[in-house]
C-alpha positions in Angstrom: 33.9 -11.3 -26.7 37.6 -11.0 -25.9 38.9 -11.8 -22.4 40.0 -8.1 -22.1 36.4 -6.9 -22.7 35.0 -9.4 -20.3 37.4 -8.5 -17.6 36.8 -4.8 -18.2 33.0 -5.3 -18.0 33.4 -7.3 -14.8 35.6 -4.6 -13.3 33.1 -1.8 -14.2 30.3 -3.8 -12.7 32.3 -4.4 -9.5 33.1 -0.8 -9.2 29.4 0.1 -9.7 28.4 -2.3 -7.0 31.0 -0.9 -4.6 29.7 2.6 -5.3 26.1 1.6 -4.6 27.1 -0.4 -1.5 29.2 2.5 -0.2 26.2 4.8 -0.5 24.0 2.4 1.5 26.7 2.0 4.1 26.9 5.7 4.7 23.2 6.0 4.8 22.4 3.0 7.0 25.7 2.4 8.8 25.0 -1.3 8.1 27.5 -3.5 6.3 24.7 -6.0 5.6 22.5 -3.3 4.1 25.3 -2.2 1.9 25.9 -5.7 0.6 22.2 -6.3 0.1 21.8 -3.1 -2.0 25.0 -3.7 -4.0 23.9 -7.3 -4.9 20.1 -6.7 -4.9 19.9 -9.7 -2.5 17.2 -10.4 0.1 18.8 -13.6 1.3 19.6 -12.3 4.8 16.2 -10.6 5.3 13.8 -11.9 8.0 10.8 -14.1 7.0 7.8 -12.2 5.9 4.6 -12.4 8.1 1.2 -12.9 6.5 -2.4 -12.2 7.4 -5.6 -13.4 5.8 -7.0 -10.4 4.0 -10.7 -10.1 5.0 -13.2 -12.2 3.2 -10.7 -12.9 0.3 -9.2 -15.9 2.1 -5.8 -14.8 0.7 -2.8 -14.9 3.1 -1.3 -11.5 2.1 2.1 -10.2 3.1 1.9 -7.6 5.9 3.9 -5.2 3.6 2.2 -4.3 0.4 4.1 -3.0 -2.6 2.5 0.3 -3.5 3.1 0.5 -7.3 1.2 3.7 -8.1 3.8 6.4 -7.6 6.7 3.9 -7.6 6.0 2.7 -11.1 4.4 5.8 -12.6 7.6 6.5 -14.6 9.1 3.1 -14.3 11.6 4.3 -11.7 11.1 1.3 -9.3 10.5 -1.5 -11.8 13.7 -3.1 -10.6 12.4 -3.5 -7.1 9.5 -5.8 -8.1 11.4 -9.0 -8.5 13.4 -8.7 -5.2 10.1 -7.7 -3.4 8.5 -10.9 -4.5 11.6 -12.9 -3.7 11.5 -11.4 -0.2 8.0 -12.6 0.4 5.8 -9.7 -0.6 2.9 -11.1 -2.5 0.4 -8.2 -2.7 0.9 -5.5 -5.4 -1.4 -2.4 -5.4 -1.5 0.0 -8.4 -4.0 2.5 -9.8 -5.6 4.0 -12.9 -3.7 5.7 -15.6 -5.2 9.2 -15.2 -3.6 9.5 -11.8 -0.7 7.1 -11.8 0.5 7.6 -15.4 2.1 4.4 -16.7 2.1 2.5 -13.4 -0.3 -0.2 -14.5 1.5 -0.6 -17.8 4.8 -1.1 -16.0 3.4 -3.6 -13.5 1.7 -5.6 -16.2 4.6 -7.8 -17.5 5.7 -8.7 -13.9 2.1 -9.4 -12.8 1.4 -11.6 -15.8 4.6 -13.5 -15.3 3.9 -14.2 -11.6 0.1 -14.3 -11.8 -0.2 -17.5 -9.8 1.9 -16.2 -6.9 0.6 -12.7 -6.3 -2.6 -10.8 -5.4 -3.1 -7.8 -7.8 -5.1 -4.8 -6.8 -6.0 -1.7 -8.9 -8.3 1.2 -8.3 -10.1 4.2 -9.7 -12.5 6.9 -8.3 -16.3 6.8 -8.6 -17.2 10.5 -9.1 -16.0 13.6 -7.3 -18.1 14.5 -4.3 -17.7 16.3 -1.1 -17.8 14.2 2.1 -21.2 15.4 3.2 -22.9 15.8 -0.2 -26.3 14.0 -0.6 -26.1 11.7 -3.5 -29.2 10.9 -5.6 -29.7 7.8 -7.7 -28.8 9.6 -11.0 -25.4 10.8 -9.5 -24.7 7.4 -8.1 -25.4 5.7 -11.4 -23.1 8.2 -13.2 -20.4 7.6 -10.7 -20.8 3.8 -11.1 -20.6 4.0 -14.9 -17.4 6.1 -14.7 -15.9 3.5 -12.4 -16.8 0.7 -14.7 -15.0 2.4 -17.6 -11.9 2.7 -15.4 -12.0 -1.0 -14.6 -11.8 -1.7 -18.3 -9.1 0.8 -18.8 -7.0 -0.7 -16.0 -7.2 -4.2 -17.4 -6.2 -2.9 -20.8 -3.2 -1.1 -19.3 -2.2 -4.1 -17.3 -2.6 -6.4 -20.3 -4.7 -8.7 -18.1 -8.3 -9.8 -18.1 -8.7 -10.1 -14.4 -7.4 -8.5 -11.1 -8.0 -9.9 -7.7 -9.5 -6.8 -6.3 -10.6 -3.4 -7.6 -11.1 -0.4 -5.3 -13.3 2.6 -5.3 -10.4 5.0 -4.9 -10.1 8.1 -2.8 -13.6 7.7 -1.5 -14.9 10.3 0.9 -18.6 10.1 0.6 -20.4 7.2 2.4 -23.5 7.6 0.2 -21.5 6.6 -2.8 -19.8 3.6 -1.1 -23.2 2.3 0.2 -25.1 3.0 -3.0 -26.9 0.2 -4.8 -25.5 1.5 -8.1 -21.9 0.9 -7.0 -22.7 -2.5 -5.7 -24.6 -3.4 -8.9 -21.6 -2.2 -10.9 -19.3 -4.5 -9.0 -21.7 -7.4 -9.5 -21.3 -6.7 -13.3 -17.5 -6.6 -12.9 -17.4 -9.9 -10.9 -19.8 -11.7 -13.3 -17.6 -10.7 -16.2 -14.6 -12.2 -14.4 -12.8 -8.8 -14.3 -12.3 -8.7 -10.5 -13.1 -11.0 -7.7 -13.3 -8.7 -4.7 -14.5 -5.1 -4.1 -12.5 -2.7 -2.0 -12.3 0.9 -1.0 -9.4 3.3 -0.4 -10.1 6.4 1.6 -8.0 9.2 3.2 -10.7 11.8 3.9 -13.7 11.2 6.1 -12.3 7.7 6.5 -14.3 6.5 9.5 -17.7 7.3 7.9 -16.6 5.7 4.6 -15.3 2.5 6.4 -18.5 2.1 8.4 -20.6 2.6 5.3 -18.6 -0.2 3.6 -19.0 -2.5 6.5 -22.8 -1.8 6.6 -23.1 -3.2 3.0 -21.3 -6.5 3.9 -20.0 -6.4 0.3 -16.5 -5.0 0.6 -13.5 -7.3 1.2 -10.7 -4.7 1.6 -10.3 -1.2 2.8 -7.2 0.9 2.4 -7.3 3.6 5.1 -5.1 6.6 5.8 -4.2 6.0 9.5 -1.3 6.7 11.8 -0.6 6.1 15.5 -2.4 9.5 16.0 -5.6 8.2 14.3 -7.1 9.1 11.0 -4.9 11.0 8.6 -6.5 13.5 6.2 -4.6 13.6 2.9 -6.4 16.9 2.0 -5.3 18.8 5.1 -2.1 16.8 5.6 -2.7 16.3 9.3 -4.6 14.2 11.8 -8.4 14.4 11.3 -9.4 14.2 14.9 -6.8 14.8 17.6 -9.0 13.3 20.3 -9.0 9.8 18.8 -5.7 8.1 18.4 -5.3 4.6 16.8 -6.0 2.6 20.0 -9.3 4.4 20.6 -10.4 3.5 17.0 -10.3 -0.2 17.8 -14.1 -0.6 17.9 -14.4 1.0 14.5 -11.7 -1.3 13.0 -13.3 -4.3 14.7 -16.7 -3.5 13.2 -15.1 -3.4 9.7 -13.2 -6.6 10.4 -16.4 -8.4 11.5 -18.0 -7.4 8.2 -15.2 -9.3 6.4 -13.0 -6.3 5.5 -9.3 -6.7 5.5 -7.6 -3.5 6.8 -4.7 -2.0 5.0 -3.0 1.1 6.2 -1.5 3.9 4.1 0.1 7.2 4.9 1.1 5.8 8.3 4.3 7.9 8.3 3.4 10.7 5.9 3.4 13.5 8.4 6.8 12.5 9.7 8.4 13.6 6.4 6.5 16.8 5.8 5.4 18.1 2.5 8.5 19.6 1.1 12.3 19.4 1.5 12.0 16.7 4.2 10.6 19.1 6.8 8.4 17.2 9.2 7.9 16.0 12.7 10.0 12.7 13.1 9.0 12.5 16.8 5.3 13.2 16.3 4.2 9.8 17.4 6.8 9.0 20.0 4.4 9.5 22.8 2.4 6.5 21.8 5.3 4.0 21.7 6.3 1.6 24.4 9.9 1.7 25.7 10.8 -1.5 23.8 9.9 0.1 20.5 11.7 3.4 21.4 14.8 1.4 22.4 14.9 -0.5 19.2 17.1 0.5 16.3 14.1 1.4 14.2 13.8 4.8 12.4 10.8 7.0 13.0 9.2 5.7 9.8 9.8 2.1 10.8 8.3 2.7 14.2 5.1 4.1 12.7 4.6 1.1 10.5 5.4 -1.3 13.2 2.9 0.4 15.6 -0.1 0.4 13.2 0.6 -3.2 12.3 0.6 -4.3 15.9 -2.5 -2.4 16.7 -5.3 -3.2 14.3 -4.1 -3.4 10.7 -3.5 -6.5 8.7 -1.0 -4.8 6.3 0.5 -1.5 5.3 0.8 -0.2 1.8 4.1 1.6 1.2 5.4 3.6 -1.8 8.9 2.2 -2.1 11.0 3.8 -4.8 14.4 3.1 -3.4 16.1 -0.1 -2.1 16.7 1.3 1.4 12.9 2.1 1.7 12.0 -1.5 0.6 14.5 -2.9 3.1 13.5 -0.6 6.0 9.8 -1.1 5.5 10.3 -4.9 5.2 12.1 -5.0 8.6 9.3 -3.0 10.2 6.6 -5.3 8.8 8.4 -8.5 9.9 9.3 -7.4 13.4 6.2 -5.4 14.4 4.7 -8.0 16.7 7.9 -8.8 18.5 8.2 -5.3 19.8 4.8 -5.3 21.5 5.1 -8.5 23.4 
């Protein structure tokens, strides 16, 4: 390649970096954030914090990279490497029918760094209402469907094993506590397809979490929870306005005593609203101590920091843009400092 072409390419790359960095500077008013985004560098970020995730014995980063929506069309593939470099070592994805090509996009990265990361995937077990009574035949059918999804996920990932596989979107405690689901997991574990069983829930979460704890078999629970308490993904609002996060401490401790690592999701969802960014950015401010309110954190960062400091081991975040990765990282690594 000629010197002219090399200089021209270098010039174009520099101009591109300046443009990206300029956008970050306008958005964050931080020169360092602009430099980080332009260079995709995490060198100046704080050190990640870690917590042992339930009975897995794995020291997981307090920020989990939510790969489902982020990788569904490959739009955030470029964030995987810097996320790992920053210290994030847990990557959560989900089955193809819901998350499109997310597992397929995560696969090459997960295989390359298999010895460094904890990989989670998930799929539903049937479609039931929260209070529906489940008979043995229904539970068996749900378990069989879940087993097929496990195999599909491994095929999409190009892997023969994931660290944990969840019963996704669970709302019925009867399914979570059923012998059929537990026997299905025993088959998965015996075949070497997954080591730990988990559950994700964002409707009727308290009943589901307590049912999981009762079995003594679940190692992880991903729960929709905010400073205001349980968040219901179906209604898009708090499930019970009389119980905020702090009042749920006995429930969370019961799950923890059963060996369940607690991972939050949707911690800031209601702040953004459902469309066009309409939401309530000050919805949780009444819960925050002065030190948190006086910090330079955004409303979203405050919600993540608060749930991490008050009962959760980690938060799962959908990060499709560099600034979201950086902001969520800062929240996860400074949460405890703001509550001393």
